[in-house]
C-alpha positions in Angstrom: 117.2 82.4 77.9 115.1 85.0 76.2 115.4 88.5 77.7 112.6 90.9 76.8 110.8 93.8 78.4 107.3 95.4 78.7 106.6 99.1 78.2 105.9 99.4 82.0 105.5 97.4 85.2 101.8 98.1 86.1 98.6 98.3 84.2 94.9 98.9 84.7 92.2 96.6 83.2 91.5 97.4 79.6 95.0 98.9 79.0 97.3 97.5 76.3 100.5 95.7 77.4 103.2 96.4 74.9 105.8 93.7 74.6 109.1 93.9 72.7 111.2 90.8 72.2 114.5 90.2 70.2 113.7 87.9 67.2 114.8 86.8 63.7 112.9 86.7 60.5 110.7 83.6 60.1 110.6 82.8 63.9 107.4 82.5 65.9 106.6 83.5 69.4 104.2 81.5 71.5 102.9 83.9 74.2 100.9 82.9 77.3 99.7 84.9 80.3 99.7 82.9 83.5 98.7 83.6 87.1 99.4 81.8 90.3 96.9 79.0 89.4 95.9 79.1 85.8 96.7 80.0 82.1 94.6 83.0 81.0 95.5 83.1 77.3 97.8 81.6 74.7 98.6 83.4 71.4 101.1 83.0 68.6 102.8 85.8 66.8 105.0 85.9 63.6 108.3 87.6 64.3 110.3 90.0 62.3 114.0 90.6 61.9 115.9 92.1 64.9 112.9 92.6 67.2 109.2 92.2 67.3 106.6 94.2 69.1 103.0 93.1 69.9 100.3 94.0 72.4 98.0 92.1 74.8 95.1 93.7 76.6 95.2 93.6 80.4 92.0 92.2 82.0 90.5 92.0 85.5 91.4 88.3 85.7 95.1 89.3 85.7 94.8 91.1 89.1 96.8 91.5 91.2 99.6 90.2 89.1 100.4 87.8 86.2 103.3 86.5 84.3 104.0 86.9 80.6 105.7 83.7 79.3 107.2 83.8 75.8 108.7 80.8 73.9 110.6 81.9 70.7 111.0 79.1 68.1 113.3 79.5 65.0 113.0 77.3 61.9 114.9 74.0 62.3 117.2 74.8 59.4 118.0 78.4 60.3 121.7 79.2 60.0 121.6 83.0 59.7 122.3 83.4 63.4 123.9 81.5 66.2 121.0 81.7 68.6 119.4 78.5 70.0 116.5 77.0 68.1 114.2 77.5 71.1 114.5 80.2 73.8 112.0 81.2 76.5 111.6 83.8 79.2 109.1 85.1 81.7 108.4 88.6 83.0 106.0 89.5 85.8 103.6 92.5 85.7 100.8 93.9 87.9 97.3 94.8 87.0 95.6 97.1 89.6 92.0 98.4 89.3 91.0 101.5 91.2 87.8 99.7 91.9 89.7 97.4 94.2 90.4 100.2 96.6 88.0 101.5 99.2 88.6 104.9 100.8 87.0 104.9 104.3 87.0 108.3 106.1 86.9 109.2 109.8 85.5 112.4 111.2 86.1 113.2 114.9 87.3 116.0 117.1 91.1 116.7 117.1 91.1 116.4 120.9 89.0 114.2 123.3 88.5 114.5 127.1 89.1 111.6 129.5 86.0 110.1 131.2 83.7 111.3 128.5 81.8 109.9 125.5 83.3 110.9 122.1 81.9 110.5 118.6 83.5 109.0 115.5 81.8 109.3 112.1 82.6 106.8 109.4 82.0 107.2 105.6 83.4 106.2 102.2 85.0 108.9 100.1 83.0 107.9 97.0 79.8 106.9 98.8 80.3 103.2 98.2 78.8 100.5 100.4 81.2 98.7 102.7 81.6 96.7 105.9 84.1 97.9 108.4 85.5 97.5 111.9 86.6 100.3 114.2 89.5 100.3 116.8 90.7 102.9 119.3 94.1 102.0 120.7 96.7 103.7 122.9 99.6 104.8 120.6 102.0 104.0 123.4 101.0 100.3 123.1 101.2 100.5 119.3 104.7 102.0 119.4 106.0 99.0 121.5 105.7 96.7 118.4 105.7 99.4 115.7 102.2 98.4 114.9 100.8 99.7 111.6 97.2 100.1 110.8 96.2 96.8 109.0 95.9 97.3 105.2 93.7 94.4 103.9 94.3 95.5 100.3 98.0 94.6 100.6 97.0 91.1 101.9 94.3 90.2 99.4 96.1 91.8 96.5 99.6 90.6 97.4 101.8 89.5 94.6 101.2 85.8 93.8 104.0 83.4 92.9 103.9 81.7 89.5 102.0 78.5 90.0 101.9 77.0 86.5 104.5 74.5 85.4 105.5 74.6 81.7 107.0 71.9 79.6 107.8 71.5 75.9 109.1 68.7 73.6 112.4 70.3 72.8 114.4 67.5 74.4 112.8 65.0 72.0 113.8 66.8 68.8 116.6 65.0 67.0 120.0 66.7 67.5 118.6 69.2 70.0 120.2 70.2 73.2 118.0 70.8 76.2 118.2 71.5 79.8 115.9 72.2 82.7 115.7 75.8 83.7 113.8 76.9 86.8 113.1 80.3 88.2 112.0 81.2 91.6 110.1 84.4 92.2 110.0 85.7 95.7 108.8 88.8 97.5 110.2 90.6 100.5 111.4 93.9 101.7 113.3 95.9 104.3 110.3 97.1 106.3 111.4 95.0 109.3 114.6 97.1 109.5 112.5 100.2 110.3 113.0 100.9 114.0 109.8 103.0 114.1 109.1 106.0 116.3 110.2 106.1 119.9 107.7 104.5 122.3 105.5 106.8 124.3 105.8 106.4 128.1 102.4 106.6 129.7 101.5 105.8 133.3 97.8 105.7 132.7 96.0 102.5 131.9 96.1 102.0 128.1 93.0 102.4 125.9 92.2 99.3 123.8 88.7 99.2 122.2 87.5 97.2 119.2 84.0 97.4 117.8 82.2 96.0 114.7 81.8 94.8 112.1 79.3 97.4 110.9 77.5 97.6 107.5 77.5 101.0 105.7 75.0 101.4 102.9 75.7 103.3 99.7 76.0 107.1 100.4 75.5 106.5 104.2 77.4 107.9 107.2 77.5 106.3 110.6 78.4 107.8 113.9 79.7 105.7 116.9 80.0 106.6 120.6 83.3 105.8 122.2 83.6 105.9 126.0 87.1 107.1 127.1 88.3 106.1 130.6 90.6 108.1 132.9 93.4 108.3 130.4 96.0 110.9 129.3 97.9 110.6 126.0 97.3 109.9 122.4 95.1 107.2 120.7 94.9 106.0 117.2 91.5 105.5 115.6 91.7 102.9 112.9 89.1 101.7 110.4 89.5 98.6 108.1 86.8 98.2 105.4 85.8 95.8 102.6 82.8 95.0 100.3 84.0 91.6 99.4 86.1 92.6 96.4 87.5 95.9 97.4 89.5 96.8 100.5 90.7 99.9 102.3 91.9 101.3 105.6 92.4 104.7 107.3 93.6 106.1 110.6 93.5 109.3 112.7 95.6 110.3 115.7 93.6 112.0 118.5 95.0 113.6 121.7 93.2 112.7 124.9 93.6 115.1 127.8 92.1 117.5 130.4 93.8 120.5 131.9 94.1 118.5 135.1 94.8 114.7 135.2 95.2 112.5 138.3 97.0 109.2 138.7 97.2 107.2 142.0 99.9 104.7 142.9 98.8 101.7 145.0 100.6 98.6 146.3 99.5 95.2 145.1 98.1 94.2 148.5 97.8 95.6 152.1 97.5 93.8 155.4 95.0 94.3 158.2 96.2 97.0 160.7 98.9 98.1 158.3 99.4 101.8 157.6 100.5 102.7 154.1 101.3 105.9 152.1 99.4 106.5 148.8 101.0 108.9 146.4 98.7 110.9 144.0 100.3 112.5 141.0 98.6 115.4 139.4 99.4 116.4 135.7 98.8 119.9 134.4 98.6 119.7 130.6 98.2 123.5 130.2 99.9 126.6 131.4 98.4 128.7 134.3 96.1 126.0 135.7 96.3 127.6 139.1 95.2 125.8 142.3 94.2 122.2 142.2 92.5 120.5 145.2 93.4 116.8 145.6 91.2 114.7 148.0 91.1 111.1 149.1 88.1 109.0 150.0 88.1 105.3 151.2 85.6 102.6 152.2 84.3 102.3 155.8 87.0 99.7 156.8 89.8 102.3 156.3 91.0 104.9 158.8 92.3 108.1 157.4 95.6 109.2 159.0 96.3 112.9 158.6 94.8 115.3 156.0 92.4 114.1 153.4 92.7 117.1 151.1 95.8 118.8 149.7 96.2 121.8 147.4 98.7 122.2 144.6 99.5 125.2 142.5 100.5 125.0 138.8 101.8 127.9 136.6 103.2 125.7 133.7 102.9 122.3 132.2 104.3 119.8 134.8 103.3 117.1 137.3 103.4 117.2 141.1 102.8 114.5 143.7 101.1 114.6 147.1 100.8 111.7 149.6 98.1 110.5 151.9 98.2 108.0 154.7 95.6 105.3 155.5 95.2 102.4 157.8 93.1 99.2 157.3 91.0 98.6 160.4 89.0 95.4 159.7 89.8 92.2 157.9 88.0 92.4 154.6 88.7 91.1 151.1 89.3 94.5 149.5 89.0 98.2 150.1 88.0 101.0 147.7 90.3 104.0 147.1 88.9 107.1 145.3 91.0 110.2 144.5 89.8 113.4 143.0 91.6 116.4 141.6 89.6 119.6 140.9 91.0 122.6 139.1 90.2 125.0 136.3 86.6 123.8 136.2 87.6 120.2 135.6 87.4 117.1 137.8 89.7 114.1 137.4 89.0 110.9 139.3 91.1 107.9 140.0 89.4 104.9 141.7 90.8 101.4 142.4 90.2 98.3 144.6 93.1 97.3 146.9 93.3 93.6 148.0 93.6 93.0 151.8 95.5 90.0 153.0 95.8 88.4 156.4 99.4 88.5 157.5 99.0 86.6 160.8 99.9 82.9 161.0 97.6 80.2 162.1 97.4 80.0 165.9 96.4 76.9 167.8 95.9 76.4 171.6 94.7 73.3 173.4 93.9 72.0 176.9 94.1 68.5 178.2 92.0 67.0 181.0 91.1 63.6 182.5 87.5 63.4 183.6 86.6 60.8 186.2 83.1 59.2 186.3 80.5 61.6 187.6 82.8 64.7 187.3 82.3 67.9 185.3 85.1 69.8 183.5 85.0 73.4 182.7 87.6 75.4 180.9 87.3 79.2 180.1 88.2 79.7 176.5 89.0 83.0 174.8 89.2 82.5 171.0 92.4 84.0 169.6 93.0 85.3 166.1 90.8 87.4 163.8 87.0 87.4 164.3 85.3 85.1 161.9 88.3 83.0 161.2 88.5 81.1 164.6 86.8 77.8 165.6 86.6 75.4 168.6 87.0 71.7 168.4 86.4 69.1 171.1 88.1 65.7 171.0 86.9 63.0 173.4 88.7 59.7 173.7 89.1 56.8 176.1 92.8 56.8 175.5 95.4 59.5 175.3 94.2 61.8 172.5 96.5 62.1 169.5 95.1 65.5 168.4 94.9 63.9 165.0 92.6 66.6 163.4 95.1 69.4 164.1 98.0 67.3 162.8 96.1 66.3 159.6 95.3 70.0 159.1 99.0 70.9 159.3 99.8 68.1 156.9 97.4 69.1 154.2 98.1 72.8 154.6 101.8 72.6 153.7 102.7 76.0 152.4 105.4 75.0 149.9 105.5 72.7 146.9 109.1 71.3 147.0 109.5 67.6 146.3 110.0 66.7 150.0 106.9 68.5 151.2 104.8 67.4 148.3 105.5 63.7 149.0 105.2 64.2 152.8 101.7 65.7 152.1 100.6 62.5 150.4 102.5 59.7 152.1 100.6 59.7 155.5 97.2 59.9 153.7 97.8 56.4 152.3 97.3 55.1 155.9 94.7 57.4 157.4 91.9 54.8 157.3 94.3 52.4 159.2 94.7 54.6 162.2 91.3 56.4 162.5 87.8 56.2 161.4 87.2 58.4 158.3 83.9 59.6 156.9 83.1 58.9 153.2 83.9 62.6 152.4 87.3 62.4 154.2 88.2 59.2 152.4 87.3 60.7 149.0 89.3 63.9 149.8 92.4 61.9 150.8 92.1 59.8 147.6 91.9 62.9 145.4 94.9 64.5 147.1 97.0 61.3 146.6 96.0 61.1 142.9 96.9 64.8 142.5 100.3 64.3 144.0 101.0 61.3 141.8 100.1 63.4 138.8 102.2 66.4 139.9 105.3 64.3 140.3 105.6 64.1 136.5 106.6 67.8 136.5 109.5 67.0 138.9 110.9 64.1 137.0 114.0 64.7 134.9 114.9 62.8 131.6 117.3 60.6 133.6 114.4 59.3 135.7 115.4 61.1 138.9 113.5 63.9 140.5 114.3 67.6 140.9 113.7 69.4 144.2 111.5 72.0 142.4 109.7 71.9 139.1 111.7 73.2 136.3 115.1 72.6 137.9 117.7 70.6 135.9 119.6 69.1 138.9 118.3 66.0 140.6 117.9 65.6 144.4 119.3 62.2 145.6 117.3 61.8 148.8 114.1 63.3 147.3 114.3 60.9 144.3 114.3 57.9 146.7 111.5 59.4 148.8 109.3 60.0 145.7 109.8 56.4 144.4 109.1 55.1 147.9 105.8 56.9 147.9 104.9 55.7 144.4 105.5 52.1 145.4 103.4 52.4 148.5 100.6 54.2 146.6 100.6 51.4 144.0 100.4 48.8 146.8 97.3 50.6 148.1 95.6 50.3 144.7 96.4 53.7 143.2 97.2 53.9 139.5 100.8 54.9 139.0 102.0 55.7 135.5 104.4 52.9 134.4 106.9 55.2 132.8 107.0 57.4 135.9 107.8 54.5 138.1 110.1 52.5 135.8 112.3 55.4 134.9 112.7 56.3 138.5 113.5 52.7 139.4 116.1 52.4 136.6 117.8 55.6 137.8 117.8 54.3 141.4 119.4 51.0 140.3 122.0 52.9 138.3 122.8 55.1 141.3 123.0 52.2 143.7 125.3 50.1 141.5 127.7 53.0 140.9 127.7 54.3 144.5 131.1 54.6 146.3 131.5 55.5 149.9 133.0 58.9 150.9 136.2 58.3 152.7 136.1 61.2 155.2 134.2 64.3 155.9 130.8 65.5 157.1 129.0 63.9 154.1 130.2 60.4 154.9 127.4 59.4 157.3 124.7 61.2 155.2 125.9 59.4 152.0 125.8 56.0 153.7 122.3 56.6 155.1 121.1 57.7 151.6 122.6 54.6 150.1 120.9 52.4 152.7 117.6 54.1 152.0 118.2 53.6 148.3 118.8 49.8 148.8 115.7 49.5 151.0 113.4 51.1 148.4 114.9 48.9 145.7 114.2 45.8 147.9 110.6 47.0 148.3 110.3 47.3 144.5 111.5 43.8 143.9 109.2 42.4 146.7 106.2 44.1 144.9 107.3 42.6 141.6 107.6 39.1 143.1 104.3 39.5 144.8 102.6 40.5 141.5 104.1 37.5 139.7 103.2 34.8 142.2 99.8 36.1 143.3 96.9 34.7 141.1 
């Protein structure tokens, strides 16, 4: 192995690379400069005794880095030293041009105010043309992942691995000894060990804005308008620029605050006729703010309970909280909450929509009557429940009414999605057309629900073929697995497409469980286990009947 050195590690285009190698008189050095994909030059130098020094000029093609490969060859009959006839070595070096760097600059105020429009001016230090993007991001968010402003130069001018394979004929020289020598060049660092600054805790909604790309002409400056929401904290303004061959980035940290800031805390939802407490937190970011008036306004469907305006006094930087009470009067989808804090000539506003849900359960009430020929029946009816959500249904039949509509509604509106209720929702819909007349829309809706349930059963099936009681669980449910396969068999018999793997895996598991079943000697589970096994055998018998039917039917 030939060990040699360069006069330094990094060069600029046009600079001489000074190379010094150990050598012997009469030897020759074959020098090549290689990059990650090609050979840039090959030169041969006559060597002197002890060491030889020569120079090679760095060029732009060698950016961002290249490899200097030297093969030192001694005369075949040389006996003056005990060095090998052929030695070789490789040394990496970098070539960096100042032209590859752009220097974007940002000009903006050191401090911004929330709920205002701020200006950011972008320019290039040397007046060069460039394209750029601009981002304004909450530093609290950036600190969570120790996010650094992107530096495109480091990406596009990253060190390249040696991508040229080199061979020689040394192994074919009579009496020579050769071996294969490989070198692996890798890059890396310990930047990942950097824990970064402590994350900034911020209770206001974070600011994340990204605009661009924009084109900046030579010698030009551009100013952008940035709308800042109700926010208190620090943001980082970042610019990333390029002109196709050169790259650069810059950043600037800006404080966003007012003397008085307001933040409301709302629940996720509220129910009709419910009364809730809404806290309002006021932040004084300066000393001697004085009195701050905090008020609350709501939409027309909300009743204010108690005071709507409170006054706080601040003598130092701190935060204080006041509470307001409201009550939702009418059933609506959402209500609007608006808070204001006024102090030291500034107004801070917090506004949000609060979802309103109906917490009452479905109420049903019915009356039965037998009307003889020629009679008239009257029944006073007062609709219960919330206005706009109630309806009246009349069912007339020559036989005892089944109240089928209400029962079907309860069936299709099952509130949960466990295996038992999912199958129970689809099973009866296989036979609706057999017990009552259905419209085309009702038939289509029932078919779609059955198909959806068959598809959803895949998420309940375990690798063993059995079914879990809930999606994502790893434990099977014995009775539910039988019930699910029973439904699949009946659905297939009604003409629905059941995935073969879904059915066959469930059937194989059921056969395994049935053949390995042993009765429980005593205890509470004895009768339940026997009933489960009976149901299991019944479903297996149905499966074989369907199979025989499919074989013998033409």
